[in-house]
VOMARRO-594432 format. One record per residue (C-alpha): x, y, z; residue in one letter. Coordinates in steps of 0.25 Angstrom, whole numbers, padded with zeros to 4 digits, always signed. Layout:
BEGIN
XYZa;...
This chain:
BEGIN
+0000+0000+0000m;+0009+0011-0005t;+0007+0024-0014s;+0017+0032-0022e;+0008+0044-0021n;+0005+0043-0007g;+0013+0055-0003h;+0004+0064-0011a;-0008+0060-0003k;-0004+0067+0010m;-0017+0075+0011g;-0027+0063+0011q;-0033+0057+0024r;-0040+0044+0028f;-0054+0050+0028g;-0054+0055+0014q;-0066+0050+0005e;-0060+0039-0003s;-0053+0026-0001f;-0042+0030-0011q;-0038+0042-0002a;-0038+0034+0010m;-0029+0024+0003r;-0019+0034-0002v;-0018+0040+0012q;-0015+0027+0018v;-0004+0025+0007q;+0001+0038+0010w;+0003+0036+0024i;+0011+0024+0022l;+0020+0030+0012v;+0022+0043+0020c;+0027+0035+0032i;+0037+0028+0023g;+0030+0014+0024i;+0029+0009+0010a;+0022-0004+0011l;+0027-0016+0002g;+0020-0028-0002a;+0027-0035+0009q;+0027-0025+0020s;+0031-0028+0034a;+0017-0023+0039l;+0010-0036+0034a;+0011-0032+0019e;-0001-0022+0019s;+0000-0020+0004a;-0008-0031-0004i;+0003-0039-0012p;+0003-0042-0027n;+0006-0056-0025g;+0009-0067-0015p;+0018-0064-0003i;+0027-0075+0002s;+0024-0075+0017v;+0030-0085+0028l;+0016-0090+0033q;+0015-0090+0048p;+0010-0102+0056e;-0002-0101+0064d;+0001-0098+0079t;-0004-0108+0089a;-0011-0098+0097g;-0021-0107+0104d;-0014-0112+0117p;-0022-0125+0116t;-0014-0128+0103n;+0000-0126+0109l;+0009-0137+0111s;+0010-0142+0126q;+0024-0136+0126q;+0020-0123+0121i;+0008-0122+0130a;+0017-0125+0142q;+0028-0115+0138l;+0018-0104+0136r;+0013-0107+0150s;+0027-0103+0155q;+0026-0089+0149g;+0038-0083+0144s;+0047-0093+0151a;+0040-0104+0142g;+0043-0096+0129l;+0058-0094+0133q;+0059-0109+0136r;+0053-0112+0122f;+0063-0102+0115l;+0075-0109+0122q;+0070-0123+0118d;+0069-0118+0103h;+0080-0108+0103a;+0088-0115+0092q;+0076-0117+0083e;+0073-0103+0084l;+0087-0098+0082k;+0088-0106+0070a;+0075-0100+0064t;+0078-0089+0053t;+0064-0086+0051g;+0051-0090+0057l;+0052-0102+0067p;+0046-0116+0062t;+0031-0115+0062p;+0030-0124+0074t;+0040-0116+0083l;+0034-0103+0079r;+0020-0108+0083k;+0025-0113+0096q;+0032-0100+0099l;+0020-0091+0095d;+0011-0100+0104a;+0021-0099+0115l;+0023-0084+0114c;+0008-0081+0110k;+0015-0072+0099q;+0016-0073+0084r;+0031-0074+0080d;+0036-0077+0095c;+0049-0082+0089h;+0053-0068+0086a;+0048-0061+0099s;+0049-0073+0109q;+0039-0066+0118l;+0029-0072+0127y;+0015-0066+0127w;+0004-0069+0137h;-0010-0070+0132t;-0016-0071+0146d;-0016-0058+0153f;-0017-0064+0167a;-0005-0072+0164k;+0003-0060+0158a;-0001-0052+0171q;+0004-0064+0180a;+0017-0064+0172a;+0019-0049+0173a;+0017-0050+0188k;+0027-0062+0189a;+0038-0055+0181s;+0035-0041+0186n;+0033-0036+0171k;+0023-0027+0164p;+0014-0034+0153i;+0015-0030+0139l;+0001-0033+0134s;-0002-0033+0119l;-0016-0031+0114r;-0019-0034+0099l;-0029-0039+0089l;-0027-0053+0086g;-0017-0062+0093n;-0002-0060+0095l;+0001-0074+0091d;-0007-0073+0078d;+0000-0069+0065e;-0012-0060+0062l;-0013-0052+0074s;-0015-0037+0072c;-0005-0029+0064a;+0002-0022+0075n;+0004-0035+0084s;+0010-0041+0072r;+0020-0030+0071f;+0023-0031+0086f;+0027-0046+0083r;+0037-0041+0072v;+0042-0028+0077a;+0041-0028+0092l;+0041-0042+0099y;+0053-0048+0091p;+0061-0035+0093n;+0073-0040+0101a;+0072-0028+0111q;+0057-0028+0112v;+0055-0043+0114s;+0066-0043+0125q;+0060-0032+0132y;+0046-0038+0132l;+0052-0051+0137r;+0059-0044+0148d;+0050-0034+0153r;+0035-0038+0149f;+0025-0049+0150v;+0018-0049+0137l;+0004-0051+0134h;-0006-0050+0122w;-0021-0050+0121q;-0029-0049+0108s;-0039-0038+0108v;-0047-0044+0096r;-0044-0053+0084p;-0036-0046+0073a;-0045-0044+0061p;-0039-0051+0049v;-0041-0047+0034m;-0039-0057+0023t;-0037-0051+0008i;-0039-0062-0002d;-0033-0060-0016f;-0042-0071-0022g;-0030-0079-0027d;-0026-0086-0015g;-0018-0074-0009r;-0023-0068+0004q;-0018-0057+0014i;-0022-0057+0029k;-0020-0045+0037r;-0026-0040+0050t;-0034-0028+0050v;-0034-0017+0061t;-0030-0019+0075g;-0019-0013+0084n;-0011-0018+0096s;-0006-0012+0109i;+0004-0016+0120h;+0000-0013+0134y;+0010-0013+0146v;+0003-0018+0158l;+0007-0020+0173n;+0005-0034+0179a;-0009-0030+0183d;-0013-0028+0168g;-0014-0012+0169q;-0009-0005+0157p;+0003+0005+0159i;+0007+0008+0145e;+0002+0004+0131a;+0009+0004+0117l;-0001+0005+0106p;+0002-0001+0092g;+0015-0004+0085l;+0028+0003+0090y;+0042+0001+0084g;+0051-0009+0092p;+0060+0001+0099q;+0048+0010+0102a;+0040-0002+0108f;+0052-0005+0117l;+0053+0009+0122q;+0039+0009+0126h;+0040-0005+0133l;+0052+0000+0141q;+0044+0013+0145r;+0032+0004+0149a;+0041-0005+0157d;+0046+0006+0165e;+0032+0012+0167l;+0028-0002+0172w;+0040-0003+0182q;+0037+0011+0187q;+0022+0008+0190t;+0022-0007+0193a;+0022-0006+0208n;+0014+0007+0209l;+0000+0007+0215n;-0012+0009+0206e;-0013+0024+0208s;+0002+0027+0207d;+0003+0018+0195r;-0008+0025+0188q;-0002+0039+0191q;+0012+0033+0186a;+0005+0028+0173l;-0002+0042+0170q;+0012+0049+0173t;+0019+0040+0163y;+0009+0041+0152h;+0008+0056+0153q;+0023+0057+0151r;+0022+0048+0140r;+0011+0056+0133l;+0019+0068+0135e;+0031+0062+0129a;+0023+0057+0117i;+0017+0071+0115q;+0031+0077+0116s;+0037+0067+0106a;+0026+0070+0096w;+0029+0085+0096v;+0044+0083+0095q;+0042+0073+0083n;+0033+0082+0076l;+0043+0094+0077q;+0055+0085+0073t;+0047+0081+0061a;+0043+0095+0057g;+0029+0091+0056i;+0019+0103+0058e;+0004+0104+0058d;+0003+0090+0064v;-0008+0087+0075p;-0004+0086+0089a;-0002+0072+0095l;-0016+0067+0096q;-0023+0053+0098t;-0031+0045+0088l;-0045+0049+0086p;-0056+0041+0093t;-0067+0035+0085s;-0080+0028+0090n;-0079+0019+0078a;-0065+0018+0073p;-0063+0010+0060t;-0052+0001+0055a;-0047+0012+0047i;-0045+0021+0059d;-0038+0010+0066a;-0028+0005+0055a;-0019+0017+0054p;-0017+0018+0069i;-0005+0009+0067a;+0004+0012+0055v;+0010-0002+0054g;-0003-0010+0055k;-0010+0001+0047a;-0001-0003+0035m;-0007-0017+0036v;-0021-0014+0039e;-0025-0001+0031i;-0026-0007+0018p;-0034-0019+0023l;-0043-0010+0032v;-0045+0000+0021s;-0050-0010+0011s;-0060-0016+0022a;-0066-0002+0026m;-0077+0005+0018s;-0072+0017+0010l;-0082+0026+0016s;-0077+0023+0030m;-0064+0030+0026l;-0071+0042+0021a;-0079+0044+0034n;-0067+0044+0044q;-0063+0057+0051n;-0048+0054+0050r;-0043+0068+0052t;-0037+0067+0066q;-0030+0053+0063l;-0025+0058+0050d;-0018+0070+0056q;-0012+0061+0067a;-0007+0051+0057t;-0001+0060+0047e;+0009+0051+0040p;+0020+0060+0038q;+0020+0064+0053t;+0020+0050+0057w;+0031+0046+0047g;+0040+0057+0052k;+0038+0054+0067l;+0040+0039+0065a;+0054+0043+0058g;+0058+0048+0072f;+0055+0035+0078h;+0060+0025+0068a;+0070+0019+0077d;+0059+0014+0086l;+0053+0006+0075a;+0065-0003+0070r;+0063-0018+0069l;+0074-0026+0075d;+0080-0039+0068e;+0071-0048+0075n;+0059-0041+0069s;+0065-0041+0055k;+0068-0056+0056s;+0054-0059+0060l;+0048-0051+0048m;+0058-0058+0039r;+0054-0071+0044s;+0039-0069+0042k;+0039-0064+0027h;+0047-0069+0016t;+0048-0056+0009a;+0056-0050+0021y;+0067-0060+0018r;+0072-0050+0008a;+0080-0040+0015p;+0075-0028+0007e;+0061-0032+0009q;+0063-0034+0024l;+0070-0020+0026a;+0059-0013+0018k;+0048-0020+0027t;+0055-0017+0040v;+0057-0002+0036q;+0042-0001+0033n;+0038-0008+0046f;+0048+0001+0054e;+0042+0013+0048q;+0028+0009+0051a;+0032+0005+0066m;+0038+0019+0067a;+0026+0026+0063i;+0017+0017+0072d;+0027+0020+0084t;+0025+0035+0083v;+0010+0034+0080r;+0007+0025+0091n;+0015+0033+0101e;+0009+0046+0097y;-0005+0043+0094l;-0008+0030+0102l;+0002+0029+0114h;+0000+0044+0117s;-0015+0041+0119r;-0013+0029+0128l;-0004+0037+0137h;-0015+0047+0138q;-0025+0036+0142w;-0015+0032+0153f;-0014+0046+0158v;-0029+0047+0159e;-0030+0033+0164a;-0040+0031+0153n;-0044+0016+0153r;-0029+0012+0155t;-0032+0005+0168g;-0034-0009+0162t;-0028-0016+0149i;-0042-0019+0144d;-0047-0005+0146q;-0035+0001+0139l;-0035-0009+0128n;-0049-0006+0125e;-0047+0009+0124k;-0034+0007+0115v;-0041-0001+0105y;-0053+0008+0104a;-0046+0021+0105e;-0032+0019+0100l;-0033+0008+0090f;-0048+0011+0086l;-0052-0003+0086t;-0062-0004+0098p;-0067-0017+0103s;-0081-0012+0101s;-0079-0013+0086d;-0078-0028+0082p;-0074-0024+0068w;-0062-0015+0071l;-0067-0004+0062g;-0068-0013+0050l;-0084-0013+0049v;-0093-0001+0050s;-0109-0002+0048p;-0108+0012+0042d;-0100+0008+0030i;-0106+0000+0019y;-0098-0011+0014s;-0107-0018+0004a;-0103-0031+0009i;-0114-0040+0016e;-0113-0039+0031g;-0102-0029+0029d;-0093-0041+0026g;-0094-0046+0041i;-0093-0060+0044q;-0095-0066+0057l;-0089-0080+0060q;
């Protein structure tokens, strides 16, 4: 999805009357930020290919505990110690692997870790929150709890969680810090919607549509103290983990009243730091007439078009699919002025350039990318894909920090439904990610829009 003339379309906005205008605007956004999508992009190849692509087909994970071998089930019951024992027992086999492990070993590891591509991250994840709390209390560590669409041990979980499995969890520094300092837990918010494009000649493309992910830092009682929305570059993610770890150490032994005061003070200071960095970045970039730092607009009924651009990386995967699925008249009726101003491509492209070093993939991540797609065995293709991916992550990093994280800091300062993980997560998905639990269709279906398809194309199984 690229355009040679995209730079000439800088005045157009998402809310214009024709689908062509919207498509050109999306094309221009991607070109202006320097992310030229190829047929084999790192971001799940969002462009429709002209022919078959040779892909290393992943094996299905053994996600159901009842299907695990007795050995794996026993090791998993031992927590991270069981994982370490398994890794030691299979150290030679894993060391000898130049690409993906054998299907059997990969399936066993993913089942043991409860994470897809566990061989690359070697992280143990709890899926039972009570057990995660018990482990946190026993080890005197905070909890890093991931909330996502789909399951972390499935290939087709939501886009951002897939990027975490490539860019963050295998990163040598990040994975070591997570093992040393946190108890890991994940929970699915709802299934990840999957769209299949059938070319009618035996070729199909499967992609997830809409959905976002967030990491919460919790104390052993399960109370949130910090939250990292969406995708950050590995170095930025590590910095936030370190800062959150320090916050946990400072507040772990405080009584409820003192802890609440300490959290409000911390988040107020972080909010001030973000606002100061925003102004400084704009001044350094020489950007004028840009709106002051603001949060995303709220909506009583956000659509998938609203939600998809919130994260640049996953938007590159989802916008082409969502756009084709939504009615054209819906695009014409959106009041996008505020969000358009806040997501001006040249602004974010310049700001991301100041933070490019925070979004560099390490060799472990590049090796995982190479092993999962035959196209990336060519050094020049891998280098191009890595560059595209890093640029997208850099933009996600600054946008998440300025638009989403700043709003979360404000909620903590106000103690606005931040007392429990469930309250906060409900608020995040409704007001930040624009995919509220009250909408079973994630903005993809509206009774006000005529589709000319019987039953609006809805099938209930």
